[in-house]
C-alpha positions as CSV (number, residue, x, y, z in Angstrom):
1,M,-42.1,66.7,203.0
2,K,-39.7,69.6,204.1
3,F,-39.8,73.1,202.6
4,R,-37.5,74.0,200.3
5,S,-36.9,77.6,201.3
6,S,-37.2,79.4,204.3
7,F,-39.6,81.6,202.3
8,S,-41.8,78.6,201.6
9,K,-42.1,78.7,205.7
10,K,-42.4,82.6,206.0
11,L,-45.5,82.2,203.3
12,L,-47.2,79.7,205.2
13,L,-47.0,81.4,208.2
14,T,-48.3,84.6,206.8
15,L,-50.6,83.0,204.5
16,F,-53.1,82.8,207.1
17,G,-52.7,85.8,209.0
18,I,-51.2,84.1,212.3
19,V,-48.3,86.4,213.3
20,T,-46.6,86.6,216.5
21,G,-47.1,88.5,219.5
22,L,-51.1,88.5,219.3
23,N,-51.4,88.5,223.2
24,A,-49.4,92.3,223.0
25,I,-52.1,93.2,220.2
26,A,-54.9,92.6,221.8
27,Q,-53.9,93.8,225.3
28,N,-54.7,97.2,222.7
29,F,-58.3,96.3,221.6
30,E,-59.1,97.5,225.4
31,K,-58.3,100.9,224.5
32,Y,-59.8,101.3,221.2
33,F,-62.8,99.0,222.1
34,P,-64.1,99.3,226.5
35,K,-65.2,95.9,227.1
36,K,-68.3,97.5,229.4
37,D,-69.3,99.5,225.7
38,L,-70.0,95.9,224.5
39,T,-70.0,96.8,220.8
40,T,-70.6,100.1,219.1
41,V,-73.0,100.6,216.1
42,G,-71.9,103.0,213.1
43,V,-73.1,103.5,209.5
44,Y,-71.5,104.6,206.1
45,Y,-72.1,108.4,204.8
46,Y,-70.9,110.1,201.6
47,P,-70.9,113.8,201.8
48,E,-69.7,114.1,198.5
49,H,-72.8,112.9,197.4
50,W,-74.9,115.2,198.5
51,D,-75.4,119.1,198.9
52,E,-73.8,120.7,201.5
53,S,-76.5,122.2,202.9
54,Q,-77.7,118.5,204.0
55,W,-75.0,117.6,205.6
56,D,-75.6,119.0,209.0
57,R,-79.2,117.5,208.9
58,D,-77.9,114.2,207.8
59,L,-75.6,113.6,210.4
60,K,-77.8,115.2,213.3
61,N,-80.2,112.3,211.9
62,I,-77.2,110.0,212.2
63,A,-76.6,110.9,215.9
64,E,-80.0,110.9,216.9
65,M,-81.1,107.7,215.7
66,G,-78.3,106.6,217.9
67,F,-74.9,105.5,215.6
68,E,-71.7,106.5,217.6
69,F,-69.6,106.6,214.0
70,T,-69.9,107.2,210.8
71,H,-67.4,106.1,207.7
72,F,-66.0,108.8,205.1
73,G,-64.1,108.8,202.1
74,E,-63.9,105.3,200.8
75,F,-64.5,106.0,197.3
76,A,-63.5,109.9,197.3
77,W,-60.4,109.8,195.4
78,A,-61.6,112.1,192.3
79,Q,-62.9,114.8,195.0
80,L,-59.8,115.1,197.1
81,E,-57.2,114.7,194.6
82,P,-59.0,116.1,192.1
83,Q,-55.8,116.7,189.3
84,E,-52.4,115.3,190.1
85,G,-50.7,116.5,193.2
86,V,-53.4,118.7,193.7
87,Y,-55.6,118.2,196.9
88,D,-58.9,119.3,198.1
89,F,-59.4,118.8,201.9
90,K,-61.9,121.6,202.4
91,W,-64.9,120.0,202.2
92,L,-64.2,116.3,204.1
93,D,-63.1,118.6,206.8
94,K,-66.3,120.3,206.7
95,A,-67.8,116.8,207.1
96,V,-65.2,115.6,209.9
97,G,-66.2,119.3,211.9
98,I,-70.1,118.5,211.8
99,A,-69.4,115.1,212.8
100,A,-67.8,116.1,215.7
101,K,-70.2,118.7,216.4
102,Y,-72.6,115.8,216.8
103,K,-70.1,113.7,218.6
104,L,-69.9,111.2,216.1
105,K,-66.5,109.6,215.9
106,I,-65.1,108.8,212.7
107,V,-63.7,105.6,210.5
108,M,-61.5,107.2,207.8
109,C,-60.7,105.4,204.5
110,T,-58.3,105.2,202.0
111,S,-59.5,105.6,198.3
112,T,-57.6,103.0,196.4
113,A,-60.5,101.0,195.1
114,T,-61.5,104.2,192.8
115,P,-59.0,105.7,191.2
116,P,-59.6,108.9,189.2
117,V,-59.8,109.2,185.5
118,W,-57.0,111.3,185.4
119,L,-54.4,108.8,186.6
120,V,-56.0,105.8,184.3
121,R,-55.6,107.7,181.4
122,K,-52.3,109.1,181.9
123,H,-50.9,105.7,183.3
124,P,-53.5,103.1,181.8
125,D,-50.7,100.2,182.6
126,V,-52.7,100.4,186.1
127,L,-55.6,98.9,185.0
128,A,-55.9,95.3,185.4
129,T,-55.7,93.2,182.4
130,Y,-57.5,89.7,182.1
131,E,-56.6,86.1,180.6
132,D,-58.1,87.2,177.2
133,G,-55.8,90.3,177.2
134,T,-58.8,93.1,177.4
135,K,-58.3,95.7,180.4
136,T,-60.7,97.1,182.7
137,D,-62.1,100.7,182.7
138,H,-62.8,103.9,184.2
139,G,-66.3,104.0,185.3
140,S,-66.7,101.0,187.7
141,R,-64.3,100.3,191.1
142,Q,-61.5,97.6,191.9
143,H,-60.2,98.2,188.2
144,A,-56.4,99.2,189.3
145,T,-54.3,96.2,189.8
146,F,-52.6,95.3,192.9
147,S,-49.6,94.5,190.6
148,S,-49.1,98.0,189.2
149,N,-45.8,99.3,190.2
150,Y,-46.9,102.4,189.4
151,Y,-50.0,102.2,191.3
152,R,-48.7,101.0,194.2
153,S,-46.3,103.9,194.5
154,Y,-48.6,106.9,193.2
155,S,-51.5,105.6,195.5
156,L,-49.4,105.9,198.8
157,K,-49.2,109.8,198.2
158,M,-52.8,110.5,198.4
159,I,-52.6,108.2,201.5
160,E,-50.1,109.9,203.1
161,Q,-51.5,113.8,202.5
162,L,-54.7,111.7,203.9
163,A,-52.8,110.4,207.0
164,K,-50.9,113.6,207.6
165,R,-54.3,115.8,207.3
166,Y,-56.3,113.5,210.2
167,G,-54.0,111.1,211.9
168,N,-54.0,113.3,215.0
169,N,-57.8,114.3,214.9
170,K,-59.4,112.8,218.0
171,N,-62.8,112.5,216.2
172,I,-61.0,109.9,214.3
173,I,-60.8,106.6,215.9
174,G,-59.7,104.1,212.9
175,W,-58.9,103.7,209.5
176,Q,-60.2,101.5,206.7
177,V,-57.5,100.5,203.7
178,D,-59.0,100.0,200.3
179,N,-62.5,98.6,200.2
180,E,-63.3,95.0,199.9
181,P,-60.0,94.3,198.7
182,A,-59.9,91.9,196.3
183,R,-57.6,89.4,194.7
184,F,-56.5,90.6,191.0
185,L,-55.7,87.9,188.8
186,D,-53.9,90.0,186.4
187,Y,-52.3,89.5,183.2
188,G,-50.5,92.7,182.8
189,A,-46.9,93.7,182.1
190,D,-46.0,94.6,185.8
191,A,-47.9,91.4,187.1
192,Q,-45.7,89.4,185.0
193,Q,-42.7,90.2,186.0
194,R,-43.4,90.5,189.5
195,Y,-44.6,86.5,189.3
196,R,-41.3,85.8,188.0
197,N,-39.8,87.4,190.8
198,W,-42.2,85.7,193.5
199,L,-41.1,82.3,191.8
200,K,-37.3,83.7,191.9
201,E,-37.6,84.0,195.8
202,K,-39.8,81.6,196.2
203,Y,-37.5,78.5,194.6
204,K,-34.2,80.1,194.0
205,N,-33.1,78.2,191.1
206,I,-35.4,76.5,188.5
207,N,-34.9,73.1,188.9
208,A,-36.1,73.5,192.4
209,L,-39.5,75.2,190.4
210,N,-39.7,72.2,187.7
211,D,-39.8,69.6,190.8
212,A,-42.5,71.0,192.7
213,W,-44.4,72.0,189.5
214,G,-44.2,68.2,188.2
215,N,-42.7,69.8,184.9
216,K,-41.3,66.5,183.6
217,F,-45.2,66.0,182.6
218,W,-46.2,66.8,179.4
219,S,-42.8,68.4,178.5
220,G,-43.0,71.2,180.9
221,I,-39.8,71.9,181.8
222,Y,-38.2,75.6,182.2
223,S,-34.9,76.6,181.6
224,S,-35.0,79.9,183.4
225,F,-37.6,82.1,185.0
226,D,-38.1,84.2,182.3
227,E,-39.9,81.8,180.4
228,I,-42.5,81.6,182.4
229,N,-45.8,83.4,181.8
230,I,-48.5,83.5,184.4
231,P,-50.9,80.1,184.3
232,L,-54.1,80.7,182.2
233,H,-56.8,79.1,184.5
234,K,-59.6,78.8,181.7
235,E,-56.9,77.1,179.4
236,W,-57.7,73.3,179.6
237,G,-55.0,71.0,181.2
238,M,-53.0,73.8,182.6
239,N,-50.4,73.0,185.1
240,L,-52.6,72.8,188.2
241,H,-49.3,73.6,190.3
242,S,-48.5,76.7,188.1
243,Q,-52.3,77.8,188.9
244,L,-51.9,77.1,192.7
245,D,-48.9,79.3,193.2
246,H,-50.3,82.0,190.7
247,Y,-53.1,82.1,193.5
248,R,-50.6,82.4,196.1
249,F,-48.6,85.3,194.5
250,A,-52.0,87.1,193.9
251,D,-53.0,86.6,197.6
252,E,-49.4,87.9,198.7
253,E,-50.3,91.2,196.3
254,T,-53.4,92.0,197.8
255,A,-51.9,91.4,201.5
256,T,-48.5,93.3,200.9
257,F,-50.4,96.6,199.2
258,L,-52.7,96.6,202.4
259,D,-49.8,96.6,204.5
260,S,-48.3,99.2,202.4
261,Q,-50.9,101.5,202.8
262,A,-51.1,100.4,206.8
263,V,-47.2,101.0,207.1
264,T,-47.8,104.9,205.6
265,I,-50.5,105.7,207.8
266,R,-49.1,104.7,210.9
267,K,-46.1,107.1,210.1
268,Y,-48.3,110.2,211.2
269,V,-51.4,108.7,213.3
270,S,-52.4,108.6,216.4
271,K,-51.5,105.4,218.7
272,D,-55.5,105.4,219.6
273,Q,-56.5,105.2,216.1
274,W,-56.6,101.4,214.7
275,I,-56.1,100.3,211.1
276,T,-58.2,97.3,209.1
277,S,-59.6,96.5,206.2
278,N,-63.1,94.8,205.5
279,Y,-63.3,91.6,203.3
280,R,-65.8,89.9,201.9
281,S,-65.9,86.5,203.7
282,N,-64.8,84.9,200.4
283,Y,-63.0,81.3,202.1
284,N,-61.1,80.3,199.0
285,E,-59.1,83.5,198.9
286,G,-55.7,83.1,201.3
287,F,-55.1,87.0,201.4
288,V,-57.6,87.2,203.9
289,G,-55.9,87.7,207.6
290,M,-52.4,87.8,205.9
291,S,-51.6,91.2,206.5
292,K,-49.3,91.8,209.2
293,E,-49.4,95.4,209.7
294,L,-53.6,95.3,210.5
295,D,-54.8,95.5,213.9
296,F,-57.7,93.3,213.3
297,D,-59.7,92.3,210.3
298,C,-63.2,92.8,209.2
299,Y,-65.8,91.1,207.1
300,T,-68.9,92.5,205.0
301,R,-72.0,90.8,205.0
302,Y,-75.0,90.4,202.7
303,L,-77.6,87.7,203.5
304,V,-81.0,88.3,201.0
305,Y,-79.8,89.1,197.0
306,G,-81.2,85.2,195.4
307,S,-78.0,83.6,196.9
308,S,-79.5,81.0,199.3
309,L,-82.7,79.6,200.2
310,G,-82.6,79.5,203.8
311,V,-84.9,77.2,205.9
312,G,-88.4,76.7,204.6
313,K,-90.5,78.4,202.4
314,N,-89.4,82.2,202.9
315,G,-86.2,81.6,204.0
316,Y,-84.8,83.1,201.3
317,R,-85.9,86.2,203.1
318,L,-83.5,85.7,206.0
319,G,-80.5,84.2,204.4
320,D,-78.4,81.2,205.3
321,Y,-78.2,80.6,208.7
322,T,-74.5,79.7,208.8
323,A,-73.5,82.9,207.1
324,I,-72.8,85.4,209.8
325,G,-72.0,82.6,212.3
326,M,-68.9,81.3,210.4
327,S,-67.7,85.1,209.3
328,N,-67.6,85.6,213.4
329,D,-66.0,82.2,214.4
330,F,-63.4,82.7,211.1
331,F,-62.7,86.3,211.5
332,R,-62.6,86.1,215.4
333,P,-59.4,83.8,215.6
334,L,-57.3,85.8,213.2
335,K,-56.0,88.7,215.5
336,G,-58.1,87.8,218.2
337,M,-60.8,90.7,217.8
338,Y,-63.1,91.6,214.6
339,G,-65.7,94.2,213.4
340,C,-68.6,94.1,210.7
341,M,-67.8,96.9,208.4
342,E,-71.0,96.2,206.3
343,L,-74.1,94.8,207.1
344,Q,-76.9,94.7,205.0
345,P,-79.5,98.0,206.0
346,G,-82.6,96.0,203.8
347,Q,-83.4,95.1,200.3
348,V,-80.2,95.8,197.9
349,N,-79.9,96.0,194.2
350,W,-77.0,93.9,192.7
351,G,-78.3,90.3,193.7
352,S,-79.4,88.0,191.0
353,I,-83.0,88.5,192.5
354,N,-83.3,91.4,195.5
355,P,-85.9,90.2,197.8
356,Q,-86.9,92.3,200.7
357,P,-85.7,90.7,203.7
358,L,-88.4,89.5,206.5
359,P,-89.3,91.8,209.0
360,G,-86.8,91.3,211.9
361,S,-84.4,89.9,209.8
362,V,-82.0,93.1,210.2
363,R,-82.2,93.4,214.0
364,M,-81.6,89.3,214.1
365,W,-78.4,90.1,212.0
366,L,-77.3,92.7,214.1
367,W,-77.9,90.4,217.4
368,H,-76.1,87.5,215.4
369,V,-73.0,89.6,214.4
370,F,-72.5,90.7,218.2
371,A,-73.2,87.3,219.5
372,G,-69.6,86.1,217.9
373,G,-68.0,88.8,220.0
374,S,-67.9,91.7,217.4
375,K,-66.9,95.0,219.0
376,F,-68.8,96.8,216.0
377,A,-71.0,96.6,213.3
378,C,-71.4,99.5,210.3
379,T,-73.8,99.3,207.8
380,Y,-73.6,100.5,204.0
381,R,-75.3,103.0,203.9
382,Y,-77.3,106.0,205.3
383,R,-78.7,107.4,202.3
384,A,-80.1,105.3,199.9
385,P,-78.4,106.4,196.4
386,L,-80.4,108.4,193.8
387,Y,-78.1,107.3,190.9
388,G,-75.6,105.3,190.3
389,Y,-74.9,101.3,189.9
390,E,-76.9,101.1,193.3
391,Q,-79.7,102.8,192.5
392,F,-82.3,100.6,194.5
393,H,-80.1,99.8,197.4
394,Y,-82.0,100.7,200.7
395,G,-80.1,102.6,203.0
396,I,-81.0,103.6,207.0
397,V,-83.2,106.4,205.3
398,G,-85.2,106.2,202.0
399,T,-84.8,108.4,199.0
400,D,-86.2,111.5,200.4
401,G,-83.3,111.4,203.0
402,V,-85.2,111.3,205.9
403,T,-87.6,108.6,206.4
404,P,-86.1,105.8,208.0
405,T,-86.6,102.6,205.8
406,P,-87.6,99.2,208.0
407,G,-83.7,98.3,208.4
408,G,-83.5,101.8,209.9
409,Q,-86.0,101.2,212.2
410,E,-84.4,97.9,213.4
411,F,-80.9,99.2,213.6
412,K,-82.4,102.0,216.1
413,Q,-84.0,99.6,218.5
414,F,-80.9,97.9,218.1
415,I,-78.7,100.5,219.5
416,K,-81.4,101.0,222.1
417,E,-81.2,97.3,223.1
418,I,-77.2,97.5,223.3
419,D,-77.8,100.6,225.8
420,T,-79.9,98.4,228.2
421,L,-77.6,95.8,227.8
422,R,-74.5,97.8,229.2
423,K,-76.4,98.8,232.0
424,K,-76.1,95.3,233.0
425,Y,-73.0,94.0,231.9
426,D,-71.2,92.4,234.4
427,A,-67.5,92.0,234.0
428,K,-66.9,89.4,236.3
429,T,-69.4,87.0,234.2
430,K,-67.4,83.7,232.9
431,L,-68.9,81.6,230.1
432,P,-70.9,78.4,231.3
433,D,-68.9,75.8,231.9
434,D,-70.5,73.2,229.5
435,Y,-70.3,75.3,226.8
436,L,-66.4,76.0,227.5
437,K,-66.0,71.8,227.8
438,R,-67.5,71.6,223.8
439,K,-65.1,74.4,222.6
440,T,-64.0,73.1,218.9
441,G,-61.2,74.1,216.6
442,I,-61.9,73.9,212.6
443,L,-58.5,73.7,210.8
444,F,-58.5,76.3,208.0
445,N,-55.9,75.9,205.4
446,A,-56.4,78.4,202.2
447,D,-53.9,76.2,200.4
448,N,-55.5,73.0,200.8
449,V,-59.0,75.0,199.7
450,M,-57.5,75.9,196.7
451,G,-55.7,73.2,195.9
452,I,-58.9,70.7,196.2
453,E,-61.4,73.7,194.0
454,L,-58.6,73.6,191.2
455,N,-59.0,69.2,191.1
456,K,-62.3,68.6,192.3
457,Q,-62.6,65.2,190.5
458,T,-66.6,65.1,190.9
459,K,-68.6,67.9,190.1
460,E,-70.4,66.7,193.4
461,W,-67.8,68.1,195.4
462,N,-68.1,71.2,197.2
463,T,-64.9,72.4,199.1
464,I,-66.7,75.2,201.3
465,G,-69.9,73.5,201.6
466,H,-68.1,70.3,202.9
467,F,-66.4,72.7,205.8
468,L,-70.0,74.0,206.5
469,K,-71.4,70.3,207.6
470,Y,-69.3,69.9,210.1
471,Y,-69.5,73.8,211.1
472,K,-73.0,73.2,211.3
473,A,-72.6,69.7,213.2
474,A,-70.5,71.3,216.3
475,K,-73.1,74.6,216.2
476,S,-76.2,72.3,216.6
477,I,-74.1,70.6,219.9
478,G,-73.8,74.0,221.0
479,A,-70.3,73.8,220.5
480,P,-68.2,77.4,220.5
481,V,-65.9,77.2,217.4
482,D,-63.1,78.9,216.3
483,F,-61.5,78.3,212.7
484,V,-57.5,77.7,213.6
485,R,-55.2,77.7,211.5
486,D,-51.5,75.3,211.0
487,T,-49.9,77.4,213.7
488,T,-52.6,77.6,216.4
489,N,-51.7,75.6,219.5
490,F,-54.7,72.7,219.3
491,S,-53.7,72.2,222.6
492,K,-56.8,74.8,224.0
493,Y,-59.2,73.3,222.0
494,P,-61.0,69.8,223.9
495,F,-62.0,69.3,219.8
496,L,-60.4,69.7,216.3
497,I,-61.9,69.0,213.6
498,V,-59.9,68.9,210.3
499,P,-62.0,68.8,207.2
500,A,-60.5,67.6,203.9
501,Y,-56.9,68.3,204.6
502,Q,-55.6,67.1,201.4
503,M,-51.9,68.6,201.5
504,I,-49.8,67.4,204.9
505,D,-46.1,67.1,205.7
506,Q,-44.8,65.0,208.3
507,K,-44.8,68.0,210.5
508,M,-48.5,68.3,210.7
509,I,-48.6,64.6,211.1
510,D,-46.8,64.2,213.9
511,K,-48.6,67.6,215.8
512,L,-51.9,65.9,215.1
513,T,-50.6,62.9,216.7
514,L,-49.2,64.8,219.8
515,Y,-52.7,66.4,219.8
516,A,-54.7,63.5,220.2
517,K,-52.2,61.5,222.7
518,N,-52.3,64.6,224.9
519,G,-55.5,64.2,225.3
520,G,-57.7,65.9,222.1
521,N,-60.5,64.5,220.4
522,L,-59.4,64.7,216.6
523,I,-62.0,64.1,213.7
524,M,-60.5,64.2,210.4
525,S,-62.7,63.9,206.9
526,C,-62.4,62.7,203.5
527,R,-59.0,63.6,201.3
528,S,-57.4,64.4,204.0
529,G,-53.1,63.7,203.4
530,I,-53.8,62.2,200.4
531,Q,-50.6,64.6,198.8
532,N,-47.8,66.2,200.3
533,R,-47.5,70.1,200.9
534,L,-46.3,70.6,196.8
535,G,-49.9,68.8,195.8
536,H,-47.7,65.9,194.6
537,L,-49.3,62.5,195.4
538,W,-47.5,60.4,198.0
539,E,-44.9,57.5,196.1
540,S,-46.6,55.1,198.3
541,K,-49.9,53.3,198.6
542,F,-52.5,55.9,198.8
543,Y,-52.7,58.0,202.2
544,E,-49.9,55.8,203.7
545,P,-48.0,58.6,205.8
546,M,-51.6,58.6,207.8
547,W,-52.0,55.4,208.4
548,S,-50.4,55.7,211.8
549,L,-52.4,58.9,212.8
550,I,-55.7,57.2,211.6
551,G,-55.6,54.0,212.9
552,S,-56.0,52.3,209.4
553,Q,-55.1,51.7,206.0
554,I,-57.3,53.4,203.4
555,E,-56.8,51.0,200.1
556,S,-58.6,53.3,197.7
557,Y,-61.7,55.9,196.8
558,D,-64.8,56.4,195.2
559,L,-66.6,58.8,193.2
560,P,-69.6,57.6,192.5
561,M,-72.2,59.4,189.8
562,P,-75.1,61.2,191.2
563,Q,-77.7,59.6,189.6
564,S,-76.8,56.4,191.4
565,P,-76.2,57.7,195.1
566,G,-74.5,55.5,197.6
567,T,-75.4,54.8,201.0
568,I,-73.6,54.8,204.3
569,K,-75.2,52.1,207.6
570,F,-74.4,54.1,210.9
571,E,-76.1,53.8,214.1
572,N,-78.7,51.3,212.4
573,K,-79.5,54.3,210.0
574,E,-78.6,54.7,206.5
575,F,-77.1,58.0,204.7
576,S,-77.0,59.0,201.3
577,W,-73.6,60.5,199.6
578,T,-72.5,61.0,195.8
579,S,-69.2,63.1,196.6
580,W,-66.0,61.3,198.1
581,G,-65.8,58.2,199.8
582,D,-62.5,56.8,201.2
583,L,-62.5,53.1,201.5
584,I,-61.0,51.9,204.9
585,K,-59.3,48.7,206.5
586,P,-59.5,49.7,210.3
587,N,-56.4,48.2,212.1
588,T,-56.6,46.0,215.2
589,G,-58.6,48.2,218.0
590,T,-59.4,50.8,215.8
591,E,-63.6,50.4,215.4
592,T,-66.0,50.8,212.7
593,W,-68.6,53.4,213.3
594,G,-69.9,53.2,210.0
595,T,-69.9,51.4,206.7
596,Y,-70.4,51.5,202.8
597,E,-73.7,49.5,201.8
598,G,-75.3,48.3,198.4
599,D,-72.0,48.5,196.3
600,F,-69.8,46.4,195.3
601,Y,-67.8,47.1,198.5
602,A,-70.4,46.6,200.9
603,G,-69.5,46.2,204.2
604,T,-66.0,48.1,203.9
605,A,-65.4,50.7,206.5
606,A,-66.6,54.7,206.0
607,I,-66.1,55.9,209.3
608,I,-63.7,54.6,212.2
609,S,-62.4,56.0,215.3
610,H,-59.6,54.3,218.1
611,K,-58.3,55.9,220.8
612,S,-54.6,57.3,220.9
613,G,-52.6,58.2,224.1
614,K,-55.3,59.7,226.0
615,G,-57.4,61.1,223.4
616,T,-59.0,59.8,220.3
617,V,-58.9,59.9,216.6
618,T,-62.1,59.9,214.3
619,Y,-61.6,59.8,210.1
620,V,-65.1,60.1,208.9
621,G,-63.9,58.8,204.9
622,V,-67.2,59.9,203.3
623,D,-68.8,63.0,202.4
624,S,-72.7,62.6,202.5
625,K,-75.5,64.3,201.1
626,N,-76.8,66.8,203.4
627,G,-74.4,66.5,206.3
628,E,-77.0,64.8,208.7
629,L,-73.9,62.0,209.0
630,E,-71.5,64.3,209.9
631,K,-74.2,65.6,212.3
632,Q,-74.5,62.4,214.0
633,V,-71.2,61.5,214.0
634,I,-70.1,64.5,216.0
635,R,-73.4,63.9,218.3
636,K,-71.8,60.3,219.3
637,L,-68.3,61.3,219.6
638,Y,-69.2,64.2,221.9
639,Q,-71.4,62.2,223.9
640,K,-69.0,59.1,224.2
641,Q,-66.7,61.9,226.1
642,N,-69.7,62.1,228.8
643,L,-70.1,65.9,227.9
644,S,-73.8,67.5,228.2
645,I,-74.8,68.5,224.4
646,E,-77.5,70.6,222.9
647,D,-79.9,69.5,220.0
648,Y,-80.8,72.8,218.2
649,P,-82.5,72.2,215.1
650,E,-81.3,73.8,211.3
651,G,-81.8,77.6,212.0
652,I,-81.1,77.9,215.4
653,M,-77.9,79.8,216.4
654,V,-76.7,80.0,219.8
655,D,-73.7,81.9,221.4
656,Y,-72.7,83.4,225.0
657,R,-70.4,86.6,225.8
658,D,-69.6,89.2,228.0
659,G,-72.1,87.1,230.8
660,F,-74.9,87.2,228.0
661,G,-76.7,84.3,226.1
662,I,-77.8,85.5,222.6
663,A,-80.4,83.0,220.4
664,V,-81.5,83.9,217.0
665,N,-84.1,82.4,215.0
666,Y,-83.2,81.3,210.9
667,S,-85.9,78.9,210.9
668,D,-90.0,78.8,209.8
669,K,-91.0,77.7,213.2
670,A,-90.8,79.0,216.5
671,Y,-88.4,77.3,219.2
672,D,-88.7,77.1,223.1
673,L,-84.8,77.4,224.1
674,N,-84.7,75.3,227.0
675,L,-82.8,78.0,229.6
676,S,-81.5,77.5,232.9
677,K,-83.6,78.3,236.0
678,N,-81.3,81.1,237.0
679,A,-81.4,82.7,233.3
680,K,-82.8,86.4,233.6
681,I,-84.4,87.6,230.2
682,I,-83.6,90.9,228.8
683,F,-85.2,90.5,225.8
684,G,-88.0,88.1,224.0
685,T,-89.1,84.9,225.3
686,K,-88.1,81.4,225.5
687,S,-90.1,80.7,222.5
688,I,-88.3,82.3,219.8
689,K,-90.1,83.2,216.6
690,T,-88.7,83.3,213.3
691,A,-86.5,86.1,212.9
692,D,-86.5,86.8,216.5
693,V,-84.1,86.9,219.4
694,L,-83.9,85.6,222.9
695,V,-81.2,87.7,224.7
696,W,-80.7,86.5,228.8
697,K,-78.3,87.1,231.5
698,Y,-76.9,83.9,232.8
């Protein structure tokens, strides 16, 4: 399906943060973060929360604990601009000066997540409006919508003053714009008009929009863009195509708001200061990585707050073992570098249940962040808050302001260990050859994730959970993984996994076909290619444009009830499934690897593979119950390429960087890692205990 406008092409490119000139950008990273330093560690500090008489003590203690930078100003707009147009930088100047005194570098932040009350009272239109018509209000955070024309313009005035003040301060190493930026599904007047303008720019004429949205269905035809309202996402039966476009619009609103801040800052700051933002790891939000003006992207990570049971009885005290790893491998490829701007320091307050992390977990998380190639790790926050919404949230020191918490002690230990590692760094060391031969790309397209989430077809389906099955499988065999985008050059990956790529066009089919024919090993999963880029089913048989690529027809698909799980037979073993199953009819020359058992279509192919030029194409037409099937398929494929692979159990993650191997253990059992004879252990032992770390030089 061809795109209807050049804007659509531009949107697809920007939506996933892929911009030209990545090599030129990457060259700057050495200036910002010298390779010999490996990583650096920082901590949030809020001078505005504490009596000025304590600032010197606190910042001195931060430096003495080994932290190399701190983080100021992300929620301080009311203190920086107490009245409209009246700025007060004296207190921040003092804090910056004390940090410099103790040789602490600073990440300076914009305060757009917390506008002052005078602003929202004078201009209540800056407050976000929910679908039901209610509005946000002062007293929380992230309550001002990025679709408010006034807010977008006025906030830049404050940012300009901040950049002028500190843009050439040698103690400022970089800037964070906003804080955990969100996607606003705002229904205010400005958002409504901006949405209509966005649609006009994208579709040019109303007939093109009617075609794209399938508006002949249910008498949905529009005569002009002025008739279109923002879709109601909670309304049953609302047009799915309009909802997807609204998500795209909202993502672009967030990304361009961050970009406008970065452009304003860059007018005044030194070239030695970088600009970034810190995102929550919400993989179904397309704005992550979409901003073109940021030097790189960062994530925040909290693992223990009642959300994940982890591995074993006490796994909830360590968190999901893939959470940090997937964030590493998702954010690093966006612009070639990443940092973790917010890492859990200990017990938190805002989860559904807030248990204590297992001793050692915080240190393990730090090593796991490092293992993926991070240039820095920062934690929220130095001092535990005494008041406000985040009471009971641990810091590096406790409520007395001086006594290190368990997490604070573990940060201190990690910092000392990095000092040791720096002395052993050898720039000439290359990554292990076997490791590189397993290099794997996982194709991620936010449009597809959002589109599937809008129309799952079964409550048993979990889109990100489906991705995780393949991610876990690749990491279990010891493969380095990058989450790649549509515009990525796939040829540098011996293996490319394409999970649930539901909306596709002929251009992408051709690209994947060429990848395989040139020697790549392509693995695709169920639901891939059943729709065109507009989210329409093809006017053909199911999946027909995909048939040549996968070497098979797909006759239909099934969605069983959860109380009647289906069975797949693969390598003489049986695997359960309840989600989505494509019913496949292989072409001559295509191997059947797995079949459906125990239903009216028993014996029908579920997993197939065939040679394509110099490479292979494997199609896994089913989503298994627990991911074990996907793991076994991955193992078989990689072994057929005569590769040496690992067999790491659930909870064990192993990565390599800068001449070092790092293994972490989130499981409930000790794990004995098989090291080569020439490996030199730096920290830990070959038998890695729960919540422990093994670091070695190879």
